[in-house]
Backbone as JSON, one array per atom type, in Angstrom:
{
  "sequence": "MTSDSPISLLIVDDHPVVRDGLRGMFESAGDFTVLGEASNGVEAVELTARLDPDVVLMDLRMPGGSGVDAIKELTRRGARSRVLVLTTYDTDSDTLPAIEAGATGYLLKDAPREELFTAVRAAADGRTVLSPAVASRLVTAVRTPAAPADEPLSAREREVLALVAKGTSNKEIARVLFISEATVKTHLTHVYGKLGVKDRAAAVAVAYDRKILG",
  "N": [[109.13, 81.71, 134.71], [105.62, 81.92, 134.89], [102.56, 82.83, 136.59], [100.67, 81.11, 135.57], [101.98, 79.06, 134.34], [103.42, 75.74, 134.46], [105.54, 74.56, 137.16], [108.87, 74.01, 136.57], [111.06, 71.2, 136.84], [114.13, 69.65, 137.89], [115.26, 66.49, 138.62], [117.41, 65.09, 140.93], [119.1, 62.33, 141.83], [120.75, 59.38, 142.9], [119.5, 56.95, 142.71], [117.64, 55.13, 140.5], [114.98, 54.19, 140.85], [113.96, 55.92, 142.74], [114.05, 58.35, 141.36], [112.25, 57.75, 139.29], [109.91, 57.41, 140.77], [109.53, 59.97, 141.9], [109.29, 61.51, 139.57], [106.91, 60.46, 138.44], [105.1, 61.12, 140.47], [105.16, 63.96, 140.56], [104.48, 64.64, 137.91], [101.91, 63.71, 137.79], [100.55, 65.52, 139.25], [99.91, 67.84, 137.88], [100.53, 70.67, 137.92], [103.24, 70.75, 137.62], [106.25, 70.2, 135.77], [108.59, 67.86, 134.68], [111.76, 68.34, 133.66], [114.1, 66.9, 133.37], [116.49, 64.37, 134.51], [119.1, 63.61, 136.83], [121.94, 61.73, 137.93], [123.97, 62.33, 139.63], [125.96, 64.94, 141.24], [127.6, 66.29, 139.38], [126.39, 65.84, 136.88], [124.03, 67.11, 137.51], [124.71, 69.84, 137.65], [125.47, 70.31, 134.99], [123.06, 69.72, 133.59], [121.33, 71.55, 134.75], [122.36, 73.96, 133.82], [121.82, 73.62, 131.13], [119.02, 73.11, 130.93], [117.7, 74.9, 132.61], [115.84, 74.76, 134.95], [113.06, 75.62, 137.15], [113.19, 74.68, 139.75], [115.53, 72.63, 141.42], [115.52, 69.42, 142.54], [117.42, 68.06, 144.9], [119.42, 65.4, 145.85], [121.82, 64.46, 148.4], [124.08, 62.72, 149.12], [125.83, 61.2, 146.79], [127.45, 58.98, 144.57], [130.1, 59.99, 142.42], [129.78, 62.7, 142.46], [128.84, 64.99, 144.79], [125.81, 66.33, 146.31], [126.13, 68.73, 147.75], [128.49, 69.83, 146.68], [127.55, 70.31, 144.12], [125.57, 72.23, 144.62], [127.14, 74.34, 145.57], [128.56, 74.94, 143.22], [126.52, 75.7, 141.48], [125.61, 77.96, 142.81], [127.91, 79.52, 142.64], [127.95, 79.97, 139.92], [125.78, 81.56, 139.65], [123.23, 80.56, 139.11], [119.81, 80.59, 138.07], [117.99, 78.76, 138.99], [116.31, 77.4, 141.81], [117.44, 75.49, 144.57], [116.23, 72.68, 146.11], [116.85, 70.65, 148.67], [116.41, 67.2, 148.93], [116.5, 64.57, 150.86], [117.68, 61.67, 152.72], [119.09, 62.21, 154.94], [119.59, 64.0, 157.96], [121.58, 65.01, 159.53], [123.9, 67.22, 161.26], [126.24, 67.44, 159.79], [125.38, 67.16, 157.22], [123.2, 68.9, 156.86], [123.96, 71.65, 157.5], [126.21, 72.3, 155.71], [124.84, 72.15, 153.24], [122.87, 74.17, 153.38], [124.51, 76.39, 153.81], [125.86, 76.34, 151.42], [124.04, 77.29, 149.66], [121.47, 76.29, 149.29], [117.96, 76.57, 148.84], [116.05, 75.29, 150.34], [115.36, 72.46, 152.55], [114.41, 69.25, 152.78], [113.22, 66.12, 154.11], [113.13, 62.73, 152.89], [110.97, 61.38, 153.84], [108.89, 63.07, 153.86], [105.44, 63.99, 153.56], [103.47, 63.66, 150.57], [101.91, 66.01, 149.79], [103.17, 67.94, 151.33], [105.65, 68.0, 150.15], [104.99, 68.93, 147.58], [104.04, 71.48, 148.26], [106.38, 72.56, 149.31], [108.06, 72.64, 147.05], [106.69, 74.48, 145.47], [106.95, 76.72, 147.1], [109.73, 76.99, 147.13], [110.17, 77.59, 144.44], [109.17, 80.12, 144.41], [111.12, 81.38, 145.76], [111.15, 81.23, 148.48], [112.28, 80.27, 151.74], [112.5, 76.91, 152.73], [112.19, 74.59, 155.22], [112.3, 71.45, 156.76], [110.71, 70.53, 159.86], [112.45, 69.04, 161.59], [114.95, 69.58, 160.51], [115.03, 72.37, 160.68], [115.09, 72.65, 163.45], [117.59, 71.53, 164.05], [119.22, 73.32, 162.67], [118.75, 75.72, 163.98], [119.82, 75.09, 166.51], [122.48, 74.68, 165.8], [123.36, 77.18, 164.84], [123.33, 78.81, 167.01], [125.28, 80.43, 169.46], [127.19, 80.7, 172.51], [127.88, 83.37, 172.84], [126.02, 84.82, 171.5], [123.77, 87.55, 171.32], [121.08, 86.81, 172.45], [118.76, 87.85, 173.65], [118.4, 90.41, 172.81], [116.15, 92.61, 171.46], [114.57, 92.83, 168.2], [114.23, 95.72, 166.16], [111.26, 97.5, 165.08], [111.42, 98.02, 162.33], [113.45, 96.25, 161.59], [112.13, 93.84, 162.04], [110.19, 94.03, 160.07], [111.77, 93.92, 157.76], [112.86, 91.34, 158.08], [110.56, 89.77, 157.97], [109.86, 90.08, 155.3], [112.09, 88.93, 154.11], [111.65, 86.29, 154.89], [109.63, 85.65, 153.16], [110.95, 85.3, 150.87], [111.74, 87.56, 149.54], [113.74, 89.73, 147.59], [116.64, 91.84, 148.3], [116.48, 94.16, 146.78], [113.74, 94.33, 146.17], [112.71, 94.49, 148.76], [113.7, 96.97, 149.49], [112.22, 98.57, 147.71], [109.56, 98.08, 148.54], [109.59, 99.03, 151.19], [110.41, 101.59, 150.86], [113.09, 102.41, 151.11], [116.71, 102.5, 150.82], [118.77, 100.02, 149.11], [121.17, 99.69, 150.41], [120.5, 100.41, 152.99], [118.75, 98.35, 153.6], [120.56, 96.21, 153.65], [122.07, 96.98, 155.84], [120.18, 96.79, 157.9], [119.77, 94.02, 157.81], [122.28, 93.11, 158.56], [122.29, 93.93, 161.23], [120.16, 92.38, 162.15], [121.19, 89.76, 161.79], [123.28, 89.89, 163.64], [121.92, 90.26, 166.08], [120.42, 87.93, 166.22], [122.35, 86.04, 166.17], [123.31, 84.73, 163.89], [124.41, 83.84, 160.49], [123.38, 84.01, 157.94], [120.56, 84.4, 155.61], [118.71, 82.21, 155.58], [119.21, 80.94, 158.03], [118.56, 83.04, 159.76], [115.81, 83.29, 159.34], [114.95, 80.76, 160.24], [115.7, 80.83, 162.99], [114.17, 83.01, 163.79], [111.53, 82.08, 163.5], [111.64, 80.03, 165.36], [111.94, 81.47, 167.74], [109.58, 82.73, 167.84], [109.46, 85.24, 166.73], [108.72, 85.59, 164.17], [105.65, 84.48, 162.77]],
  "CA": [[107.91, 81.07, 135.18], [104.51, 82.8, 135.18], [101.62, 82.24, 137.56], [99.86, 80.09, 134.91], [102.81, 78.0, 133.77], [103.84, 74.75, 135.46], [106.87, 74.7, 137.74], [109.77, 73.03, 135.94], [111.9, 70.51, 137.82], [115.19, 68.7, 137.58], [115.35, 65.54, 139.73], [118.78, 64.61, 141.08], [119.2, 61.24, 142.81], [121.51, 58.29, 142.3], [118.67, 55.74, 142.64], [116.65, 55.25, 139.42], [113.62, 53.96, 141.32], [113.54, 57.15, 143.41], [113.79, 59.32, 140.3], [111.01, 57.36, 138.61], [108.8, 57.68, 141.68], [109.34, 61.41, 142.0], [108.78, 61.99, 138.28], [105.51, 60.09, 138.34], [104.31, 61.86, 141.46], [105.03, 65.36, 140.17], [103.78, 64.78, 136.64], [100.49, 63.43, 138.0], [99.94, 66.63, 140.0], [99.34, 68.78, 136.93], [101.16, 71.99, 137.84], [104.69, 70.58, 137.56], [106.79, 69.5, 134.61], [109.95, 67.38, 134.94], [112.57, 68.58, 132.47], [115.16, 65.92, 133.24], [116.96, 63.68, 135.7], [120.55, 63.45, 136.93], [122.27, 60.71, 138.93], [125.0, 62.83, 140.54], [126.09, 66.38, 141.27], [128.21, 66.81, 138.15], [125.31, 65.85, 135.89], [123.05, 68.11, 137.94], [125.2, 71.16, 137.24], [125.41, 70.37, 133.52], [121.67, 69.76, 133.14], [120.74, 72.81, 135.2], [122.81, 74.99, 132.87], [121.19, 73.39, 129.82], [117.56, 73.08, 130.97], [117.23, 76.05, 133.38], [114.59, 74.47, 135.67], [112.71, 76.52, 138.25], [113.62, 74.05, 141.01], [116.32, 71.39, 141.36], [115.36, 68.54, 143.71], [118.8, 67.58, 145.01], [119.9, 64.48, 146.89], [123.13, 64.93, 148.85], [125.17, 61.74, 149.05], [125.77, 60.48, 145.53], [128.76, 58.71, 143.97], [130.33, 60.72, 141.18], [129.55, 64.14, 142.62], [127.88, 65.19, 145.88], [124.84, 67.4, 146.17], [126.66, 69.98, 148.29], [129.41, 70.39, 145.68], [126.73, 70.82, 143.02], [124.92, 73.47, 145.08], [128.18, 75.36, 145.59], [128.89, 75.32, 141.85], [125.37, 76.43, 140.94], [125.65, 79.28, 143.46], [129.04, 80.26, 142.06], [127.58, 80.36, 138.56], [124.63, 82.46, 139.67], [122.1, 79.89, 138.45], [118.48, 81.06, 138.45], [117.24, 77.65, 139.61], [116.34, 77.21, 143.26], [117.77, 74.12, 144.94], [115.55, 72.13, 147.28], [117.46, 69.38, 149.04], [115.48, 66.13, 149.32], [117.45, 63.53, 151.22], [117.38, 60.84, 153.89], [119.99, 62.57, 156.04], [119.32, 65.28, 158.63], [122.64, 65.29, 160.5], [124.51, 68.54, 161.11], [127.27, 67.4, 158.75], [124.71, 67.25, 155.93], [122.29, 70.03, 156.81], [124.6, 72.97, 157.48], [126.92, 72.59, 154.45], [123.9, 72.36, 152.14], [122.28, 75.5, 153.54], [125.58, 77.37, 153.61], [126.25, 76.32, 150.01], [123.08, 78.08, 148.91], [120.18, 75.62, 149.09], [116.79, 77.34, 149.26], [115.32, 74.54, 151.35], [115.89, 71.16, 152.94], [113.35, 68.35, 153.22], [113.58, 64.71, 154.21], [112.39, 61.91, 151.93], [109.73, 60.86, 154.42], [107.89, 64.13, 153.84], [104.22, 63.62, 152.83], [103.35, 64.12, 149.18], [101.45, 67.4, 149.69], [104.2, 68.79, 151.91], [106.69, 68.13, 149.14], [104.46, 69.82, 146.55], [104.03, 72.84, 148.82], [107.77, 73.0, 149.44], [108.58, 72.96, 145.72], [106.06, 75.74, 145.06], [107.57, 77.78, 147.89], [111.11, 77.16, 146.65], [110.1, 78.26, 143.14], [108.91, 81.53, 144.72], [112.27, 81.92, 146.45], [110.97, 81.2, 149.94], [113.05, 79.25, 152.44], [111.7, 75.77, 153.15], [112.95, 73.68, 156.07], [111.5, 70.51, 157.53], [110.83, 70.83, 161.29], [113.65, 68.44, 162.18], [116.12, 70.31, 160.0], [114.98, 73.71, 161.26], [115.53, 72.54, 164.83], [119.05, 71.33, 164.04], [119.86, 74.54, 162.19], [118.67, 76.68, 165.07], [120.79, 74.68, 167.52], [123.85, 74.82, 165.28], [123.77, 78.57, 164.64], [123.4, 79.53, 168.28], [126.56, 80.4, 170.17], [127.03, 81.31, 173.83], [128.07, 84.82, 172.82], [124.98, 85.48, 170.74], [122.89, 88.38, 172.13], [119.81, 86.19, 172.15], [117.63, 88.57, 174.21], [118.3, 91.76, 172.28], [115.0, 92.6, 170.56], [114.67, 93.47, 166.9], [113.41, 96.93, 166.01], [110.09, 97.3, 164.22], [111.88, 98.0, 160.94], [114.18, 94.99, 161.4], [111.13, 92.78, 161.93], [109.58, 94.17, 158.74], [112.74, 93.41, 156.78], [112.98, 89.9, 158.26], [109.32, 89.16, 157.48], [109.95, 90.06, 153.84], [113.11, 87.93, 153.8], [111.01, 84.99, 155.07], [108.79, 85.42, 151.98], [111.81, 85.14, 149.72], [111.87, 88.85, 148.85], [115.12, 90.17, 147.39], [116.97, 93.13, 148.91], [115.98, 95.23, 145.91], [112.3, 94.41, 146.36], [112.48, 94.99, 150.12], [113.94, 98.42, 149.44], [111.1, 99.2, 147.02], [108.36, 97.98, 149.37], [109.72, 99.85, 152.42], [110.84, 102.95, 150.47], [114.43, 102.68, 151.65], [117.74, 102.09, 149.87], [119.28, 98.66, 149.29], [122.23, 99.76, 151.42], [119.83, 100.42, 154.29], [118.26, 96.99, 153.8], [121.71, 95.39, 154.04], [122.42, 97.37, 157.21], [119.18, 96.17, 158.79], [120.03, 92.58, 157.85], [123.49, 92.92, 159.38], [121.87, 94.06, 162.63], [119.33, 91.2, 162.45], [122.09, 88.62, 161.94], [124.02, 90.05, 164.89], [121.03, 90.06, 167.23], [119.97, 86.54, 166.27], [123.51, 85.17, 166.25], [123.35, 83.89, 162.69], [125.29, 84.35, 159.45], [122.74, 84.14, 156.63], [119.12, 84.63, 155.57], [117.98, 81.01, 155.96], [119.36, 80.75, 159.48], [117.82, 84.11, 160.42], [114.39, 82.93, 159.27], [114.74, 79.6, 161.11], [115.77, 81.27, 164.38], [113.05, 83.92, 164.04], [110.35, 81.25, 163.72], [111.84, 79.31, 166.61], [111.76, 82.4, 168.87], [108.25, 83.33, 167.69], [109.54, 86.59, 166.19], [107.85, 85.45, 163.01], [104.66, 83.46, 163.03]],
  "C": [[106.84, 82.11, 135.44], [103.55, 82.08, 136.09], [100.81, 81.11, 136.93], [100.68, 78.92, 134.38], [103.22, 77.01, 134.85], [105.25, 75.03, 135.96], [107.76, 73.61, 137.15], [110.78, 72.5, 136.95], [113.02, 69.73, 137.16], [115.34, 67.81, 138.81], [116.75, 64.96, 139.77], [118.84, 63.57, 142.19], [119.92, 60.09, 142.15], [120.72, 56.99, 142.18], [117.59, 55.91, 141.57], [115.21, 55.09, 139.9], [113.08, 55.2, 142.04], [113.21, 58.22, 142.38], [112.47, 59.03, 139.6], [109.79, 57.7, 139.48], [108.49, 59.15, 141.79], [108.77, 61.98, 140.71], [107.28, 61.69, 138.15], [104.61, 60.9, 139.26], [104.09, 63.31, 141.01], [104.25, 65.52, 138.87], [102.29, 64.5, 136.78], [99.77, 64.59, 138.69], [99.38, 67.71, 139.09], [100.03, 70.12, 136.81], [102.68, 71.93, 137.92], [105.07, 69.92, 136.24], [108.24, 69.12, 134.89], [110.75, 67.49, 133.65], [113.66, 67.52, 132.27], [115.54, 65.3, 134.57], [118.48, 63.6, 135.65], [120.84, 62.47, 138.06], [123.39, 61.15, 139.87], [125.13, 64.34, 140.4], [126.66, 66.99, 140.01], [127.17, 66.91, 137.05], [124.29, 66.93, 136.22], [123.44, 69.51, 137.49], [125.07, 71.33, 135.73], [123.97, 70.51, 133.03], [120.97, 71.04, 133.59], [121.11, 73.94, 134.25], [122.08, 74.85, 131.54], [119.68, 73.58, 129.86], [116.93, 74.25, 131.72], [115.9, 75.79, 134.09], [114.32, 75.52, 136.75], [113.28, 75.99, 139.57], [114.43, 72.8, 140.7], [116.09, 70.62, 142.65], [116.66, 67.77, 143.86], [119.01, 66.62, 146.17], [121.3, 64.94, 147.28], [124.25, 63.92, 148.63], [125.02, 60.88, 147.8], [127.18, 60.2, 145.02], [128.9, 59.48, 142.67], [130.08, 62.2, 141.27], [128.47, 64.4, 143.64], [126.93, 66.34, 145.59], [125.38, 68.73, 146.66], [127.62, 70.64, 147.3], [128.64, 70.98, 144.5], [126.07, 72.14, 143.4], [125.93, 74.61, 145.08], [128.48, 75.87, 144.17], [127.74, 76.11, 141.22], [125.31, 77.84, 141.53], [126.75, 80.13, 142.85], [128.7, 80.77, 140.67], [126.42, 81.34, 138.51], [123.42, 81.87, 138.99], [120.77, 80.43, 138.97], [117.73, 80.01, 139.27], [117.41, 77.65, 141.13], [116.64, 75.74, 143.56], [117.04, 73.73, 146.21], [116.15, 70.76, 147.56], [116.36, 68.4, 149.48], [116.33, 64.9, 149.59], [116.97, 62.74, 152.43], [118.07, 61.37, 155.13], [119.66, 63.94, 156.63], [120.38, 65.59, 159.7], [123.24, 66.66, 160.24], [125.54, 68.56, 159.97], [126.68, 67.45, 157.35], [123.93, 68.56, 155.81], [123.02, 71.36, 156.62], [125.38, 73.24, 156.2], [125.98, 72.86, 153.28], [123.28, 73.75, 152.19], [123.32, 76.58, 153.27], [125.99, 77.45, 152.14], [125.27, 77.11, 149.15], [121.74, 77.42, 148.64], [119.04, 76.5, 149.6], [116.02, 76.62, 150.36], [115.89, 73.15, 151.55], [114.75, 70.32, 153.49], [113.88, 66.93, 153.3], [112.65, 63.89, 153.33], [111.12, 61.3, 152.52], [108.64, 61.93, 154.48], [106.65, 63.67, 153.07], [104.18, 64.27, 151.46], [102.96, 65.6, 149.08], [102.45, 68.37, 150.29], [105.32, 69.03, 150.91], [106.23, 69.07, 148.02], [104.5, 71.27, 147.03], [105.44, 73.41, 148.91], [108.36, 73.41, 148.09], [107.98, 74.29, 145.23], [106.7, 76.92, 145.81], [108.99, 78.06, 147.41], [111.12, 77.9, 145.32], [109.86, 79.76, 143.32], [110.07, 82.18, 145.46], [112.16, 81.93, 147.96], [111.76, 80.04, 150.56], [112.13, 78.17, 152.97], [112.57, 74.83, 153.97], [112.0, 72.74, 156.78], [111.69, 70.82, 159.01], [112.1, 70.28, 161.93], [114.91, 69.19, 161.77], [116.17, 71.71, 160.6], [115.49, 73.69, 162.69], [117.04, 72.38, 164.91], [119.78, 72.61, 163.64], [119.87, 75.6, 163.28], [119.71, 76.37, 166.14], [122.22, 74.96, 167.07], [124.29, 76.27, 165.19], [123.87, 79.35, 165.94], [124.8, 79.38, 168.88], [126.36, 81.05, 171.52], [127.13, 82.83, 173.81], [126.95, 85.56, 172.12], [124.07, 86.29, 171.66], [121.44, 87.98, 171.94], [118.61, 87.02, 172.62], [117.49, 89.99, 173.67], [117.18, 91.81, 171.25], [115.3, 93.26, 169.22], [113.8, 94.73, 166.89], [112.23, 96.61, 165.1], [110.5, 97.18, 162.76], [112.64, 96.7, 160.65], [113.22, 93.82, 161.27], [110.44, 92.83, 160.57], [110.48, 93.58, 157.66], [112.81, 91.88, 156.87], [111.73, 89.18, 157.75], [109.32, 89.07, 155.96], [110.99, 89.05, 153.37], [112.49, 86.53, 153.87], [110.11, 84.63, 153.88], [109.63, 85.25, 150.72], [112.03, 86.41, 148.92], [113.34, 89.26, 148.75], [115.37, 91.5, 148.08], [116.42, 94.29, 148.09], [114.49, 95.43, 146.1], [111.94, 94.93, 147.75], [112.65, 96.5, 150.16], [112.77, 99.14, 148.79], [109.85, 99.22, 147.89], [108.4, 98.93, 150.57], [110.2, 101.28, 152.14], [112.16, 103.34, 151.14], [115.45, 102.2, 150.61], [118.17, 100.64, 150.13], [120.38, 98.63, 150.34], [121.64, 99.74, 152.82], [119.28, 99.03, 154.62], [119.4, 96.09, 154.3], [122.15, 95.72, 155.47], [121.48, 96.74, 158.21], [119.45, 94.67, 158.93], [121.27, 92.27, 158.68], [123.15, 92.98, 160.86], [121.04, 92.84, 163.05], [120.22, 89.98, 162.68], [122.82, 88.68, 163.28], [123.16, 89.75, 166.11], [120.57, 88.61, 167.36], [121.13, 85.55, 166.37], [123.63, 84.22, 165.09], [124.22, 84.55, 161.62], [124.61, 84.54, 158.1], [121.22, 84.22, 156.76], [118.33, 83.41, 156.06], [118.03, 80.77, 157.46], [118.57, 81.8, 160.25], [116.33, 83.78, 160.46], [114.09, 81.78, 160.23], [114.72, 80.01, 162.58], [114.57, 82.16, 164.72], [111.75, 83.15, 164.27], [110.45, 80.51, 165.06], [111.56, 80.19, 167.83], [110.41, 83.11, 168.8], [108.33, 84.8, 167.3], [108.71, 86.68, 164.93], [106.83, 84.36, 163.33], [103.55, 83.52, 162.02]]
}
């Protein structure tokens, strides 16, 4: 994808009327192109491999193959496509497995049209996208009584985390900050420990919640 080319999408939902609605909405926007549709997770994996979309809009609860299983398989395969969950459900049993499986973002189907467009653009850039309700649940879920919640991040750790929030890879962070990738990973390990989280998406969510990022 270049800055001038439209963002390519694969729409995954078991309801044809939802797929039709999303296709029409995105195709009318001008800077998106819908490459295909899938009705379950198994089809989603197959079509993602064949079509290589920039973003997969993934529902979660679908007969014939769940969204979480599809996300896990795409992550295992190292798929280039970013997965943005778009679902009705925001319970912990849905949210956490999807994020842990490798989803770039998580939005609810009641999100306004422009918010959805913005989220897809952000996901295509590799940035983490979480609806406020989901971010709140994620923050609550990742916190533990033993987490050193008051231990401040160093200036360098905040720099690394700010770049992570923009979707920057470890390699790019190393280049921007003139440090090695191993050092970047060390900083992230310290950040995860101080925030009481286990991955990049959770670190970003907690950092915004605590006003470390803004």
